[in-house]
All heavy atoms as TSV, in Angstrom:
chain	resi	resn	atom	element	x	y	z
A	1	MET	N	N	45.529	91.974	-26.506
A	1	MET	CA	C	46.562	92.905	-26.904
A	1	MET	C	C	46.498	94.147	-26.019
A	1	MET	O	O	46.875	94.094	-24.879
A	1	MET	CB	C	46.405	93.278	-28.370
A	1	MET	CG	C	46.598	92.106	-29.297
A	1	MET	SD	S	47.493	92.406	-30.777
A	1	MET	CE	C	48.982	93.086	-30.482
A	2	PHE	N	N	46.002	95.238	-26.605
A	2	PHE	CA	C	45.924	96.481	-25.847
A	2	PHE	C	C	44.549	96.592	-25.206
A	2	PHE	O	O	43.538	96.351	-25.843
A	2	PHE	CB	C	46.168	97.682	-26.758
A	2	PHE	CG	C	47.555	97.693	-27.328
A	2	PHE	CD1	C	47.782	97.359	-28.643
A	2	PHE	CD2	C	48.631	98.021	-26.523
A	2	PHE	CE1	C	49.050	97.360	-29.167
A	2	PHE	CE2	C	49.908	98.027	-27.032
A	2	PHE	CZ	C	50.124	97.701	-28.359
A	3	ARG	N	N	44.534	96.943	-23.943
A	3	ARG	CA	C	43.268	97.088	-23.225
A	3	ARG	C	C	42.990	98.547	-22.960
A	3	ARG	O	O	43.910	99.336	-22.755
A	3	ARG	CB	C	43.336	96.335	-21.908
A	3	ARG	CG	C	43.428	94.846	-22.119
A	3	ARG	CD	C	43.627	94.077	-20.872
A	3	ARG	NE	N	42.895	94.598	-19.740
A	3	ARG	CZ	C	42.898	94.071	-18.544
A	3	ARG	NH1	N	43.597	92.991	-18.327
A	3	ARG	NH2	N	42.216	94.590	-17.564
A	4	LYS	N	N	41.720	98.909	-22.956
A	4	LYS	CA	C	41.341	100.273	-22.613
A	4	LYS	C	C	41.546	100.474	-21.115
A	4	LYS	O	O	41.296	99.561	-20.330
A	4	LYS	CB	C	39.861	100.511	-22.950
A	4	LYS	CG	C	39.583	100.695	-24.412
A	4	LYS	CD	C	38.121	100.920	-24.641
A	4	LYS	CE	C	37.808	102.378	-24.473
A	4	LYS	NZ	N	36.424	102.691	-24.817
A	5	PRO	N	N	41.975	101.659	-20.697
A	5	PRO	CA	C	42.114	101.901	-19.262
A	5	PRO	C	C	40.738	101.919	-18.592
A	5	PRO	O	O	39.736	102.311	-19.192
A	5	PRO	CB	C	42.782	103.272	-19.192
A	5	PRO	CG	C	42.552	103.910	-20.507
A	5	PRO	CD	C	42.386	102.805	-21.501
A	6	LEU	N	N	40.692	101.459	-17.356
A	6	LEU	CA	C	39.414	101.400	-16.638
A	6	LEU	C	C	38.928	102.769	-16.201
A	6	LEU	O	O	37.731	102.992	-16.078
A	6	LEU	CB	C	39.566	100.505	-15.402
A	6	LEU	CG	C	39.807	99.028	-15.684
A	6	LEU	CD1	C	40.038	98.293	-14.374
A	6	LEU	CD2	C	38.646	98.431	-16.429
A	7	PHE	N	N	39.852	103.694	-15.944
A	7	PHE	CA	C	39.485	105.007	-15.428
A	7	PHE	C	C	40.050	106.090	-16.332
A	7	PHE	O	O	41.027	105.877	-17.042
A	7	PHE	CB	C	40.025	105.181	-14.007
A	7	PHE	CG	C	39.668	104.042	-13.121
A	7	PHE	CD1	C	40.630	103.138	-12.718
A	7	PHE	CD2	C	38.363	103.841	-12.710
A	7	PHE	CE1	C	40.308	102.070	-11.911
A	7	PHE	CE2	C	38.024	102.772	-11.911
A	7	PHE	CZ	C	38.997	101.890	-11.506
A	8	ARG	N	N	39.441	107.268	-16.264
A	8	ARG	CA	C	39.932	108.396	-17.055
A	8	ARG	C	C	41.358	108.731	-16.645
A	8	ARG	O	O	41.729	108.615	-15.494
A	8	ARG	CB	C	39.051	109.624	-16.814
A	8	ARG	CG	C	37.675	109.491	-17.351
A	8	ARG	CD	C	36.883	110.781	-17.249
A	8	ARG	NE	N	37.480	111.802	-16.425
A	8	ARG	CZ	C	36.842	112.485	-15.487
A	8	ARG	NH1	N	35.597	112.232	-15.243
A	8	ARG	NH2	N	37.459	113.411	-14.793
A	9	GLN	N	N	42.137	109.195	-17.583
A	9	GLN	CA	C	43.519	109.526	-17.298
A	9	GLN	C	C	43.683	110.971	-16.844
A	9	GLN	O	O	44.751	111.367	-16.403
A	9	GLN	CB	C	44.377	109.286	-18.543
A	9	GLN	CG	C	44.362	107.846	-19.000
A	9	GLN	CD	C	44.886	106.903	-17.923
A	9	GLN	OE1	O	45.890	107.182	-17.295
A	9	GLN	NE2	N	44.191	105.803	-17.706
A	10	ASP	N	N	42.632	111.790	-16.941
A	10	ASP	CA	C	42.736	113.199	-16.577
A	10	ASP	C	C	42.229	113.497	-15.161
A	10	ASP	O	O	41.942	114.638	-14.835
A	10	ASP	CB	C	41.983	114.063	-17.588
A	10	ASP	CG	C	40.497	113.733	-17.635
A	10	ASP	OD1	O	40.107	112.652	-17.164
A	10	ASP	OD2	O	39.732	114.560	-18.148
A	11	ILE	N	N	42.127	112.509	-14.300
A	11	ILE	CA	C	41.685	112.716	-12.922
A	11	ILE	C	C	42.820	113.356	-12.136
A	11	ILE	O	O	43.919	112.820	-12.075
A	11	ILE	CB	C	41.260	111.387	-12.268
A	11	ILE	CG1	C	40.043	110.835	-12.991
A	11	ILE	CG2	C	40.973	111.571	-10.793
A	11	ILE	CD1	C	39.655	109.444	-12.556
A	12	SER	N	N	42.552	114.523	-11.574
A	12	SER	CA	C	43.601	115.208	-10.820
A	12	SER	C	C	43.746	114.557	-9.445
A	12	SER	O	O	42.762	114.193	-8.801
A	12	SER	CB	C	43.254	116.690	-10.660
A	12	SER	OG	O	42.034	116.827	-9.996
A	13	PRO	N	N	44.976	114.373	-8.962
A	13	PRO	CA	C	45.184	113.721	-7.675
A	13	PRO	C	C	44.658	114.556	-6.509
A	13	PRO	O	O	44.743	115.778	-6.525
A	13	PRO	CB	C	46.696	113.556	-7.574
A	13	PRO	CG	C	47.284	114.148	-8.776
A	13	PRO	CD	C	46.216	114.684	-9.634
A	14	SER	N	N	44.099	113.894	-5.524
A	14	SER	CA	C	43.594	114.536	-4.321
A	14	SER	C	C	43.585	113.508	-3.199
A	14	SER	O	O	43.259	112.350	-3.421
A	14	SER	CB	C	42.175	115.057	-4.557
A	14	SER	OG	O	41.621	115.531	-3.363
A	15	CYS	N	N	43.947	113.936	-2.009
A	15	CYS	CA	C	43.974	113.008	-0.867
A	15	CYS	C	C	42.575	112.509	-0.508
A	15	CYS	O	O	42.442	111.479	0.143
A	15	CYS	CB	C	44.603	113.687	0.345
A	15	CYS	SG	S	46.385	113.849	0.197
A	16	SER	N	N	41.534	113.196	-0.942
A	16	SER	CA	C	40.180	112.776	-0.584
A	16	SER	C	C	39.816	111.433	-1.214
A	16	SER	O	O	38.937	110.745	-0.715
A	16	SER	CB	C	39.164	113.841	-0.981
A	16	SER	OG	O	39.207	114.065	-2.362
A	17	TYR	N	N	40.446	111.040	-2.309
A	17	TYR	CA	C	40.195	109.723	-2.892
A	17	TYR	C	C	41.481	108.938	-3.129
A	17	TYR	O	O	41.613	108.200	-4.097
A	17	TYR	CB	C	39.349	109.795	-4.165
A	17	TYR	CG	C	39.701	110.888	-5.135
A	17	TYR	CD1	C	40.663	110.713	-6.091
A	17	TYR	CD2	C	39.044	112.103	-5.068
A	17	TYR	CE1	C	40.971	111.705	-6.977
A	17	TYR	CE2	C	39.352	113.110	-5.942
A	17	TYR	CZ	C	40.303	112.904	-6.904
A	17	TYR	OH	O	40.611	113.909	-7.770
A	18	CYS	N	N	42.399	109.060	-2.209
A	18	CYS	CA	C	43.631	108.272	-2.222
A	18	CYS	C	C	43.422	107.024	-1.365
A	18	CYS	O	O	42.725	107.053	-0.355
A	18	CYS	CB	C	44.785	109.098	-1.668
A	18	CYS	SG	S	46.345	108.215	-1.573
A	19	SER	N	N	44.025	105.922	-1.747
A	19	SER	CA	C	43.834	104.678	-1.000
A	19	SER	C	C	44.549	104.684	0.356
A	19	SER	O	O	44.228	103.881	1.223
A	19	SER	CB	C	44.303	103.490	-1.839
A	19	SER	OG	O	45.671	103.602	-2.108
A	20	TYR	N	N	45.509	105.583	0.563
A	20	TYR	CA	C	46.228	105.655	1.834
A	20	TYR	C	C	45.521	106.522	2.878
A	20	TYR	O	O	45.846	106.470	4.049
A	20	TYR	CB	C	47.639	106.219	1.625
A	20	TYR	CG	C	48.517	105.337	0.785
A	20	TYR	CD1	C	48.994	105.766	-0.438
A	20	TYR	CD2	C	48.869	104.063	1.224
A	20	TYR	CE1	C	49.805	104.959	-1.207
A	20	TYR	CE2	C	49.675	103.248	0.456
A	20	TYR	CZ	C	50.145	103.701	-0.751
A	20	TYR	OH	O	50.941	102.886	-1.511
A	21	ALA	N	N	44.570	107.354	2.478
A	21	ALA	CA	C	43.929	108.313	3.386
A	21	ALA	C	C	42.669	107.735	4.030
A	21	ALA	O	O	41.922	106.999	3.405
A	21	ALA	CB	C	43.579	109.583	2.634
A	22	GLU	N	N	42.458	108.073	5.296
A	22	GLU	CA	C	41.250	107.709	6.028
A	22	GLU	C	C	40.687	108.961	6.663
A	22	GLU	O	O	41.436	109.863	7.041
A	22	GLU	CB	C	41.573	106.688	7.109
A	22	GLU	CG	C	42.079	105.370	6.583
A	22	GLU	CD	C	42.465	104.414	7.698
A	22	GLU	OE1	O	42.254	104.744	8.873
A	22	GLU	OE2	O	43.004	103.345	7.381
A	23	LEU	N	N	39.384	109.018	6.832
A	23	LEU	CA	C	38.731	110.185	7.419
A	23	LEU	C	C	39.175	110.356	8.865
A	23	LEU	O	O	39.081	109.434	9.665
A	23	LEU	CB	C	37.217	110.018	7.338
A	23	LEU	CG	C	36.387	111.213	7.754
A	23	LEU	CD1	C	36.699	112.410	6.859
A	23	LEU	CD2	C	34.922	110.878	7.686
A	24	HIS	N	N	39.688	111.560	9.186
A	24	HIS	CA	C	40.170	111.850	10.537
A	24	HIS	C	C	39.192	112.767	11.262
A	24	HIS	O	O	38.808	112.517	12.389
A	24	HIS	CB	C	41.558	112.487	10.473
A	24	HIS	CG	C	42.139	112.825	11.800
A	24	HIS	ND1	N	42.486	111.859	12.719
A	24	HIS	CD2	C	42.412	114.015	12.378
A	24	HIS	CE1	C	42.964	112.451	13.804
A	24	HIS	NE2	N	42.928	113.745	13.614
A	25	SER	N	N	38.799	113.852	10.632
A	25	SER	CA	C	37.802	114.775	11.187
A	25	SER	C	C	37.054	115.398	10.015
A	25	SER	O	O	37.210	114.969	8.884
A	25	SER	CB	C	38.479	115.849	12.045
A	25	SER	OG	O	39.253	116.707	11.239
A	26	ASP	N	N	36.258	116.418	10.290
A	26	ASP	CA	C	35.456	117.032	9.232
A	26	ASP	C	C	36.313	117.635	8.117
A	26	ASP	O	O	35.930	117.609	6.962
A	26	ASP	CB	C	34.555	118.116	9.809
A	26	ASP	CG	C	33.497	117.524	10.722
A	26	ASP	OD1	O	33.240	116.314	10.604
A	26	ASP	OD2	O	32.945	118.268	11.537
A	27	GLU	N	N	37.463	118.190	8.459
A	27	GLU	CA	C	38.257	118.907	7.464
A	27	GLU	C	C	39.627	118.287	7.196
A	27	GLU	O	O	40.404	118.842	6.430
A	27	GLU	CB	C	38.436	120.348	7.902
A	27	GLU	CG	C	37.131	121.106	7.997
A	27	GLU	CD	C	37.343	122.540	8.421
A	27	GLU	OE1	O	38.511	122.958	8.535
A	27	GLU	OE2	O	36.348	123.218	8.638
A	28	SER	N	N	39.954	117.173	7.798
A	28	SER	CA	C	41.274	116.595	7.563
A	28	SER	C	C	41.194	115.075	7.432
A	28	SER	O	O	40.219	114.446	7.825
A	28	SER	CB	C	42.228	116.968	8.694
A	28	SER	OG	O	41.778	116.426	9.908
A	29	LEU	N	N	42.231	114.516	6.847
A	29	LEU	CA	C	42.337	113.081	6.633
A	29	LEU	C	C	43.615	112.580	7.285
A	29	LEU	O	O	44.562	113.331	7.474
A	29	LEU	CB	C	42.403	112.777	5.136
A	29	LEU	CG	C	41.233	113.241	4.287
A	29	LEU	CD1	C	41.589	113.146	2.819
A	29	LEU	CD2	C	40.010	112.420	4.575
A	30	HIS	N	N	43.646	111.305	7.631
A	30	HIS	CA	C	44.859	110.705	8.160
A	30	HIS	C	C	45.446	109.804	7.084
A	30	HIS	O	O	44.848	108.814	6.684
A	30	HIS	CB	C	44.578	109.896	9.419
A	30	HIS	CG	C	45.812	109.274	9.982
A	30	HIS	ND1	N	46.180	107.990	9.674
A	30	HIS	CD2	C	46.770	109.771	10.792
A	30	HIS	CE1	C	47.319	107.718	10.287
A	30	HIS	NE2	N	47.701	108.781	10.975
A	31	CYS	N	N	46.639	110.172	6.610
A	31	CYS	CA	C	47.346	109.395	5.598
A	31	CYS	C	C	48.291	108.439	6.315
A	31	CYS	O	O	49.030	108.849	7.208
A	31	CYS	CB	C	48.119	110.329	4.675
A	31	CYS	SG	S	49.090	109.478	3.431
A	32	SER	N	N	48.269	107.171	5.924
A	32	SER	CA	C	49.161	106.207	6.574
A	32	SER	C	C	50.620	106.461	6.211
A	32	SER	O	O	51.514	105.966	6.878
A	32	SER	CB	C	48.761	104.790	6.190
A	32	SER	OG	O	48.893	104.607	4.804
A	33	GLN	N	N	50.884	107.237	5.172
A	33	GLN	CA	C	52.244	107.540	4.746
A	33	GLN	C	C	52.742	108.897	5.250
A	33	GLN	O	O	53.900	109.035	5.619
A	33	GLN	CB	C	52.325	107.538	3.213
A	33	GLN	CG	C	51.833	106.265	2.567
A	33	GLN	CD	C	52.714	105.082	2.887
A	33	GLN	OE1	O	53.928	105.204	2.897
A	33	GLN	NE2	N	52.097	103.941	3.165
A	34	LYS	N	N	51.855	109.919	5.273
A	34	LYS	CA	C	52.276	111.294	5.570
A	34	LYS	C	C	51.699	111.874	6.860
A	34	LYS	O	O	52.097	112.934	7.282
A	34	LYS	CB	C	51.869	112.224	4.414
A	34	LYS	CG	C	52.535	111.911	3.111
A	34	LYS	CD	C	53.975	112.315	3.141
A	34	LYS	CE	C	54.604	112.108	1.786
A	34	LYS	NZ	N	55.951	112.591	1.701
A	35	GLY	N	N	50.715	111.232	7.480
A	35	GLY	CA	C	50.105	111.766	8.702
A	35	GLY	C	C	48.837	112.541	8.379
A	35	GLY	O	O	48.104	112.203	7.465
A	36	ILE	N	N	48.561	113.607	9.144
A	36	ILE	CA	C	47.352	114.418	8.947
A	36	ILE	C	C	47.535	115.304	7.721
A	36	ILE	O	O	48.510	116.037	7.603
A	36	ILE	CB	C	47.074	115.294	10.184
A	36	ILE	CG1	C	46.951	114.435	11.435
A	36	ILE	CG2	C	45.827	116.141	9.969
A	36	ILE	CD1	C	45.778	113.484	11.429
A	37	VAL	N	N	46.573	115.237	6.782
A	37	VAL	CA	C	46.617	116.023	5.547
A	37	VAL	C	C	45.245	116.623	5.276
A	37	VAL	O	O	44.236	116.170	5.813
A	37	VAL	CB	C	47.057	115.165	4.341
A	37	VAL	CG1	C	48.488	114.721	4.480
A	37	VAL	CG2	C	46.150	113.975	4.160
A	38	GLN	N	N	45.212	117.629	4.420
A	38	GLN	CA	C	43.959	118.248	3.979
A	38	GLN	C	C	43.428	117.478	2.772
A	38	GLN	O	O	44.197	116.899	2.011
A	38	GLN	CB	C	44.195	119.708	3.603
A	38	GLN	CG	C	44.658	120.572	4.758
A	38	GLN	CD	C	43.632	120.614	5.875
A	38	GLN	OE1	O	42.433	120.705	5.632
A	38	GLN	NE2	N	44.106	120.534	7.103
A	39	PRO	N	N	42.102	117.459	2.553
A	39	PRO	CA	C	41.533	116.653	1.462
A	39	PRO	C	C	41.954	117.098	0.066
A	39	PRO	O	O	41.994	116.308	-0.859
A	39	PRO	CB	C	40.025	116.820	1.629
A	39	PRO	CG	C	39.801	117.500	2.893
A	39	PRO	CD	C	41.080	118.045	3.398
A	40	PHE	N	N	42.269	118.374	-0.126
A	40	PHE	CA	C	42.610	118.873	-1.457
A	40	PHE	C	C	44.091	118.712	-1.787
A	40	PHE	O	O	44.507	118.964	-2.907
A	40	PHE	CB	C	42.212	120.345	-1.597
A	40	PHE	CG	C	42.750	121.208	-0.492
A	40	PHE	CD1	C	44.025	121.721	-0.554
A	40	PHE	CD2	C	41.962	121.486	0.614
A	40	PHE	CE1	C	44.520	122.513	0.460
A	40	PHE	CE2	C	42.446	122.281	1.631
A	40	PHE	CZ	C	43.736	122.788	1.554
A	41	GLU	N	N	44.913	118.271	-0.840
A	41	GLU	CA	C	46.339	118.079	-1.087
A	41	GLU	C	C	46.587	116.745	-1.786
A	41	GLU	O	O	45.704	115.898	-1.879
A	41	GLU	CB	C	47.108	118.095	0.240
A	41	GLU	CG	C	47.090	119.409	0.952
A	41	GLU	CD	C	47.824	119.332	2.282
A	41	GLU	OE1	O	48.360	118.268	2.625
A	41	GLU	OE2	O	47.842	120.345	2.980
A	42	HIS	N	N	47.813	116.564	-2.252
A	42	HIS	CA	C	48.243	115.272	-2.796
A	42	HIS	C	C	49.766	115.202	-2.720
A	42	HIS	O	O	50.443	116.208	-2.573
A	42	HIS	CB	C	47.759	115.066	-4.227
A	42	HIS	CG	C	48.422	115.952	-5.229
A	42	HIS	ND1	N	48.008	117.241	-5.440
A	42	HIS	CD2	C	49.460	115.738	-6.050
A	42	HIS	CE1	C	48.769	117.784	-6.365
A	42	HIS	NE2	N	49.670	116.904	-6.756
A	43	CYS	N	N	50.303	113.997	-2.791
A	43	CYS	CA	C	51.754	113.823	-2.728
A	43	CYS	C	C	52.191	112.839	-3.800
A	43	CYS	O	O	51.374	112.330	-4.573
A	43	CYS	CB	C	52.185	113.357	-1.342
A	43	CYS	SG	S	51.585	111.719	-0.905
A	44	SER	N	N	53.467	112.535	-3.837
A	44	SER	CA	C	53.994	111.632	-4.859
A	44	SER	C	C	53.581	110.178	-4.617
A	44	SER	O	O	53.702	109.346	-5.510
A	44	SER	CB	C	55.516	111.728	-4.906
A	44	SER	OG	O	56.057	111.354	-3.657
A	45	LEU	N	N	53.077	109.850	-3.431
A	45	LEU	CA	C	52.642	108.491	-3.113
A	45	LEU	C	C	51.173	108.248	-3.443
A	45	LEU	O	O	50.625	107.205	-3.103
A	45	LEU	CB	C	52.874	108.211	-1.628
A	45	LEU	CG	C	54.314	108.317	-1.153
A	45	LEU	CD1	C	54.372	108.213	0.361
A	45	LEU	CD2	C	55.154	107.243	-1.789
A	46	PHE	N	N	50.522	109.201	-4.127
A	46	PHE	CA	C	49.104	109.114	-4.441
A	46	PHE	C	C	48.776	107.813	-5.161
A	46	PHE	O	O	49.425	107.435	-6.127
A	46	PHE	CB	C	48.681	110.299	-5.308
A	46	PHE	CG	C	47.267	110.231	-5.790
A	46	PHE	CD1	C	46.230	110.526	-4.934
A	46	PHE	CD2	C	46.977	109.865	-7.080
A	46	PHE	CE1	C	44.916	110.465	-5.366
A	46	PHE	CE2	C	45.679	109.796	-7.521
A	46	PHE	CZ	C	44.649	110.100	-6.664
A	47	SER	N	N	47.760	107.104	-4.664
A	47	SER	CA	C	47.264	105.876	-5.271
A	47	SER	C	C	45.747	105.986	-5.388
A	47	SER	O	O	45.047	106.044	-4.380
A	47	SER	CB	C	47.656	104.676	-4.414
A	47	SER	OG	O	47.103	103.506	-4.933
A	48	TYR	N	N	45.238	106.017	-6.607
A	48	TYR	CA	C	43.819	106.252	-6.863
A	48	TYR	C	C	42.963	105.090	-6.382
A	48	TYR	O	O	43.224	103.930	-6.703
A	48	TYR	CB	C	43.612	106.484	-8.352
A	48	TYR	CG	C	42.185	106.756	-8.737
A	48	TYR	CD1	C	41.515	107.863	-8.251
A	48	TYR	CD2	C	41.508	105.911	-9.591
A	48	TYR	CE1	C	40.207	108.121	-8.601
A	48	TYR	CE2	C	40.204	106.160	-9.960
A	48	TYR	CZ	C	39.562	107.262	-9.457
A	48	TYR	OH	O	38.262	107.511	-9.798
A	49	ASP	N	N	41.929	105.406	-5.601
A	49	ASP	CA	C	40.954	104.422	-5.148
A	49	ASP	C	C	39.600	104.829	-5.730
A	49	ASP	O	O	38.992	105.797	-5.272
A	49	ASP	CB	C	40.893	104.387	-3.624
A	49	ASP	CG	C	39.959	103.311	-3.107
A	49	ASP	OD1	O	39.409	102.553	-3.922
A	49	ASP	OD2	O	39.787	103.226	-1.874
A	50	PRO	N	N	39.098	104.147	-6.765
A	50	PRO	CA	C	37.872	104.574	-7.445
A	50	PRO	C	C	36.628	104.516	-6.569
A	50	PRO	O	O	35.657	105.213	-6.838
A	50	PRO	CB	C	37.758	103.600	-8.621
A	50	PRO	CG	C	38.563	102.428	-8.233
A	50	PRO	CD	C	39.658	102.931	-7.343
A	51	LEU	N	N	36.626	103.731	-5.511
A	51	LEU	CA	C	35.440	103.631	-4.663
A	51	LEU	C	C	35.272	104.837	-3.751
A	51	LEU	O	O	34.205	105.048	-3.185
A	51	LEU	CB	C	35.499	102.359	-3.829
A	51	LEU	CG	C	35.503	101.064	-4.631
A	51	LEU	CD1	C	35.619	99.876	-3.702
A	51	LEU	CD2	C	34.270	100.958	-5.494
A	52	ARG	N	N	36.280	105.663	-3.604
A	52	ARG	CA	C	36.185	106.852	-2.752
A	52	ARG	C	C	35.723	108.084	-3.514
A	52	ARG	O	O	35.333	109.065	-2.923
A	52	ARG	CB	C	37.537	107.151	-2.109
A	52	ARG	CG	C	37.918	106.098	-1.121
A	52	ARG	CD	C	39.212	106.438	-0.489
A	52	ARG	NE	N	39.608	105.351	0.377
A	52	ARG	CZ	C	40.092	105.516	1.572
A	52	ARG	NH1	N	40.279	106.718	2.038
A	52	ARG	NH2	N	40.410	104.480	2.298
A	53	ARG	N	N	35.787	108.049	-4.812
A	53	ARG	CA	C	35.422	109.212	-5.619
A	53	ARG	C	C	33.910	109.286	-5.767
A	53	ARG	O	O	33.244	108.298	-6.048
A	53	ARG	CB	C	36.077	109.121	-6.980
A	53	ARG	CG	C	35.928	110.377	-7.779
A	53	ARG	CD	C	36.803	110.285	-9.005
A	53	ARG	NE	N	36.573	111.403	-9.873
A	53	ARG	CZ	C	37.314	112.489	-9.887
A	53	ARG	NH1	N	38.346	112.574	-9.089
A	53	ARG	NH2	N	37.048	113.469	-10.699
A	54	LYS	N	N	33.356	110.478	-5.580
A	54	LYS	CA	C	31.919	110.688	-5.721
A	54	LYS	C	C	31.643	111.242	-7.108
A	54	LYS	O	O	32.132	112.306	-7.463
A	54	LYS	CB	C	31.416	111.673	-4.669
A	54	LYS	CG	C	31.559	111.137	-3.265
A	54	LYS	CD	C	31.087	112.118	-2.250
A	54	LYS	CE	C	31.339	111.559	-0.861
A	54	LYS	NZ	N	31.138	112.558	0.173
A	55	PRO	N	N	30.883	110.517	-7.931
A	55	PRO	CA	C	30.604	111.006	-9.287
A	55	PRO	C	C	29.667	112.206	-9.275
A	55	PRO	O	O	28.910	112.413	-8.323
A	55	PRO	CB	C	29.953	109.808	-9.970
A	55	PRO	CG	C	29.399	108.998	-8.870
A	55	PRO	CD	C	30.274	109.234	-7.671
A	56	HIS	N	N	29.739	112.991	-10.343
A	56	HIS	CA	C	28.838	114.132	-10.492
A	56	HIS	C	C	27.424	113.628	-10.737
A	56	HIS	O	O	27.213	112.567	-11.317
A	56	HIS	CB	C	29.273	115.011	-11.664
A	56	HIS	CG	C	30.618	115.608	-11.481
A	56	HIS	ND1	N	30.876	116.593	-10.559
A	56	HIS	CD2	C	31.802	115.355	-12.080
A	56	HIS	CE1	C	32.139	116.924	-10.611
A	56	HIS	NE2	N	32.734	116.176	-11.530
A	57	ARG	N	N	26.452	114.407	-10.314
A	57	ARG	CA	C	25.059	114.039	-10.558
A	57	ARG	C	C	24.725	114.187	-12.038
A	57	ARG	O	O	25.237	115.067	-12.708
A	57	ARG	CB	C	24.112	114.931	-9.762
A	57	ARG	CG	C	24.128	114.653	-8.307
A	57	ARG	CD	C	23.123	115.566	-7.616
A	57	ARG	NE	N	22.899	115.083	-6.292
A	57	ARG	CZ	C	21.745	114.591	-5.875
A	57	ARG	NH1	N	20.729	114.557	-6.684
A	57	ARG	NH2	N	21.605	114.159	-4.660
A	58	MET	N	N	23.841	113.341	-12.505
A	58	MET	CA	C	23.379	113.443	-13.878
A	58	MET	C	C	22.428	114.628	-13.989
A	58	MET	O	O	21.659	114.901	-13.052
A	58	MET	CB	C	22.641	112.163	-14.282
A	58	MET	CG	C	23.519	110.934	-14.334
A	58	MET	SD	S	24.726	111.002	-15.637
A	58	MET	CE	C	23.686	110.868	-17.057
A	59	PRO	N	N	22.441	115.344	-15.121
A	59	PRO	CA	C	21.513	116.463	-15.278
A	59	PRO	C	C	20.081	115.963	-15.334
A	59	PRO	O	O	19.806	114.857	-15.812
A	59	PRO	CB	C	21.931	117.116	-16.584
A	59	PRO	CG	C	22.711	116.090	-17.301
A	59	PRO	CD	C	23.300	115.185	-16.267
A	60	GLN	N	N	19.169	116.761	-14.847
A	60	GLN	CA	C	17.770	116.368	-14.813
A	60	GLN	C	C	17.183	116.460	-16.220
A	60	GLN	O	O	17.427	117.424	-16.953
A	60	GLN	CB	C	17.005	117.272	-13.861
A	60	GLN	CG	C	15.712	116.700	-13.406
A	60	GLN	CD	C	15.146	117.509	-12.259
A	60	GLN	OE1	O	15.379	118.700	-12.168
A	60	GLN	NE2	N	14.401	116.871	-11.401
A	61	MET	N	N	16.448	115.447	-16.596
A	61	MET	CA	C	15.854	115.412	-17.927
A	61	MET	C	C	14.689	116.398	-18.002
A	61	MET	O	O	13.909	116.518	-17.046
A	61	MET	CB	C	15.343	114.003	-18.242
A	61	MET	CG	C	16.426	112.946	-18.281
A	61	MET	SD	S	17.581	113.208	-19.606
A	61	MET	CE	C	16.560	112.863	-21.001
A	62	PRO	N	N	14.556	117.094	-19.130
A	62	PRO	CA	C	13.432	118.023	-19.268
A	62	PRO	C	C	12.116	117.255	-19.399
A	62	PRO	O	O	12.087	116.129	-19.884
A	62	PRO	CB	C	13.750	118.801	-20.530
A	62	PRO	CG	C	14.628	117.897	-21.320
A	62	PRO	CD	C	15.401	117.092	-20.314
A	63	SER	N	N	11.044	117.865	-18.965
A	63	SER	CA	C	9.734	117.216	-19.097
A	63	SER	C	C	9.069	117.730	-20.367
A	63	SER	O	O	9.159	118.905	-20.715
A	63	SER	CB	C	8.866	117.518	-17.884
A	63	SER	OG	O	8.695	118.912	-17.748
A	64	PHE	N	N	8.445	116.830	-21.105
A	64	PHE	CA	C	7.785	117.174	-22.350
A	64	PHE	C	C	6.280	116.987	-22.204
A	64	PHE	O	O	5.804	116.153	-21.454
A	64	PHE	CB	C	8.296	116.286	-23.490
A	64	PHE	CG	C	9.736	116.497	-23.820
A	64	PHE	CD1	C	10.688	115.564	-23.422
A	64	PHE	CD2	C	10.148	117.618	-24.502
A	64	PHE	CE1	C	12.018	115.750	-23.726
A	64	PHE	CE2	C	11.476	117.818	-24.804
A	64	PHE	CZ	C	12.414	116.887	-24.413
A	65	SER	N	N	5.552	117.757	-22.968
A	65	SER	CA	C	4.102	117.606	-22.999
A	65	SER	C	C	3.708	117.101	-24.392
A	65	SER	O	O	4.507	117.187	-25.342
A	65	SER	CB	C	3.430	118.965	-22.721
A	65	SER	OG	O	3.708	119.873	-23.767
A	66	PRO	N	N	2.515	116.596	-24.572
A	66	PRO	CA	C	2.091	116.123	-25.910
A	66	PRO	C	C	2.105	117.237	-26.948
A	66	PRO	O	O	2.288	116.996	-28.150
A	66	PRO	CB	C	0.675	115.613	-25.687
A	66	PRO	CG	C	0.603	115.291	-24.228
A	66	PRO	CD	C	1.531	116.249	-23.561
A	67	GLU	N	N	1.940	118.483	-26.535
A	67	GLU	CA	C	1.962	119.607	-27.479
A	67	GLU	C	C	3.346	119.797	-28.107
A	67	GLU	O	O	3.475	120.356	-29.193
A	67	GLU	CB	C	1.529	120.873	-26.774
A	67	GLU	CG	C	0.110	120.786	-26.245
A	67	GLU	CD	C	-0.143	121.779	-25.112
A	67	GLU	OE1	O	0.823	122.410	-24.657
A	67	GLU	OE2	O	-1.279	121.867	-24.694
A	68	ASP	N	N	4.389	119.344	-27.433
A	68	ASP	CA	C	5.732	119.489	-27.965
A	68	ASP	C	C	5.947	118.589	-29.191
A	68	ASP	O	O	6.837	118.860	-30.002
A	68	ASP	CB	C	6.767	119.125	-26.901
A	68	ASP	CG	C	6.794	120.105	-25.758
A	68	ASP	OD1	O	6.442	121.278	-25.984
A	68	ASP	OD2	O	7.168	119.683	-24.653
A	69	PHE	N	N	5.121	117.563	-29.351
A	69	PHE	CA	C	5.304	116.612	-30.432
A	69	PHE	C	C	4.314	116.793	-31.565
A	69	PHE	O	O	4.244	115.996	-32.493
A	69	PHE	CB	C	5.213	115.184	-29.882
A	69	PHE	CG	C	6.289	114.876	-28.887
A	69	PHE	CD1	C	6.031	114.937	-27.518
A	69	PHE	CD2	C	7.560	114.564	-29.308
A	69	PHE	CE1	C	7.017	114.670	-26.596
A	69	PHE	CE2	C	8.573	114.314	-28.395
A	69	PHE	CZ	C	8.295	114.361	-27.042
A	70	GLU	N	N	3.529	117.854	-31.533
A	70	GLU	CA	C	2.572	118.112	-32.596
A	70	GLU	C	C	3.241	118.836	-33.755
A	70	GLU	O	O	4.179	119.607	-33.551
A	70	GLU	CB	C	1.405	118.950	-32.057
A	70	GLU	CG	C	0.513	118.212	-31.103
A	70	GLU	CD	C	-0.623	119.084	-30.595
A	70	GLU	OE1	O	-0.681	120.264	-30.959
A	70	GLU	OE2	O	-1.426	118.565	-29.839
A	71	LEU	N	N	2.740	118.573	-34.940
A	71	LEU	CA	C	3.258	119.255	-36.123
A	71	LEU	C	C	2.410	120.435	-36.505
A	71	LEU	O	O	1.293	120.571	-36.323
A	71	LEU	CB	C	3.329	118.301	-37.322
A	71	LEU	CG	C	4.355	117.200	-37.160
A	71	LEU	CD1	C	4.249	116.262	-38.368
A	71	LEU	CD2	C	5.744	117.783	-37.104
């Protein structure tokens, strides 16, 4: 019936993880549809590519000592 979406729906569009963009230089991308673009831009042809998105790092777990578990 109804399936859960694979990706979050609140991902803001950006050329840095669009399927049409390829790395051109350090600060720009080459879009096969629009030409040279900046990574923070986006257009109406945006197509999300999940393999290009870099996830946030997980927070580091705190270290505990045996004294923390004493009553």
